C-alpha positions in Angstrom: 38.7 148.0 81.9 42.1 147.6 83.2 44.2 144.7 81.7 47.4 144.6 83.8 48.6 141.1 83.3 48.2 140.1 79.3 49.8 142.8 77.2 52.3 142.3 74.3 54.9 145.2 75.8 55.4 145.1 79.4 58.0 146.3 81.7 60.2 144.5 84.5 57.1 143.7 86.5 54.9 143.0 83.7 52.5 145.7 83.9 52.6 147.4 80.0 53.0 150.9 79.3 49.7 151.3 78.4 48.0 150.4 81.4 50.5 152.2 83.9 49.4 155.5 81.8 45.7 154.6 81.8 46.1 154.3 85.9 48.2 157.4 86.2 45.5 159.3 83.9 42.6 158.2 86.2 44.8 159.5 89.3 45.5 162.8 88.1 42.1 163.3 87.1 41.2 162.0 90.3 43.3 164.2 92.4 42.2 167.3 90.5 38.5 167.1 90.1 37.8 168.9 93.5 39.4 171.7 91.7 37.9 171.6 88.6 34.5 171.5 90.4 35.4 174.3 92.7 36.6 176.6 89.7 33.2 175.7 87.9 30.9 177.0 90.9 33.4 179.8 91.2 32.7 180.9 87.4 28.8 179.5 88.0 28.4 181.9 91.1 30.0 185.0 89.4 28.6 185.2 86.2 31.1 183.5 84.0 34.3 186.0 85.6 36.4 183.4 87.5 39.0 182.3 85.3 41.5 185.0 87.0 39.9 184.9 90.6 40.3 180.6 91.0 42.3 180.0 93.7 46.6 179.1 93.0 46.3 180.2 89.1 49.4 180.7 88.1 51.2 179.9 91.1 52.8 176.4 90.4 55.3 174.7 92.5 55.4 171.4 91.5 55.7 169.3 87.8 54.4 165.8 87.1 57.0 163.8 84.7 56.0 161.1 82.4 58.8 158.7 82.5 58.1 156.7 79.0 60.5 153.7 78.5 62.0 153.7 75.3 64.2 155.5 72.8 64.6 158.9 72.0 61.5 160.8 70.1 61.1 161.0 66.5 61.7 164.7 66.0 65.9 163.9 67.2 65.7 161.1 64.8 63.7 160.6 61.9 62.7 163.8 60.8 66.2 166.1 61.5 64.7 169.0 58.8 68.2 170.2 57.7 66.8 173.5 55.8 64.3 174.5 58.6 65.0 177.3 61.0 67.2 176.6 63.9 64.5 176.9 66.5 62.9 174.0 64.9 65.3 172.2 63.5 67.3 171.5 67.2 70.4 171.2 68.0 71.5 167.8 66.2 72.2 167.5 62.5 71.9 165.0 59.7 75.1 163.0 58.8 76.4 161.3 55.6 76.0 157.4 55.6 77.7 154.9 53.6 75.0 155.2 50.6 75.9 158.4 48.4 73.1 160.8 48.8 71.5 159.3 52.0 71.7 161.3 55.2 70.8 160.1 58.2 
C-alpha cells in the first residue's frame, strides 16, 4: 500500500522519502520488465547461453541517480577508520576534539 500523506518524515511537498522510493522502485521495475522477459525468453530458447547475447548488454548510455535528502554518508562521518589502507579510509581524516584522547 502506498501512503503519501501520513508520514513522520516529509519533504517540502508532504511526501515521505520512503514513499517516493517505493514509487520509483515500482516504476523502474515496470520499465525494465520487457527487457527482463525478453532476456529470459532468449536464455530459454538457446539452452541457457544467452547471457552474452542479450541486446544492449554492456552498452549503457544513461544512469539513474537516486538523490536522497539528508546529510553525508555514514562512512564519511561516523567511522573514519584512521588505521585502514588509503583506498578504504577515504580522503578525510579524524581530528582532535576538546575531549583529551577523543578524535572525531
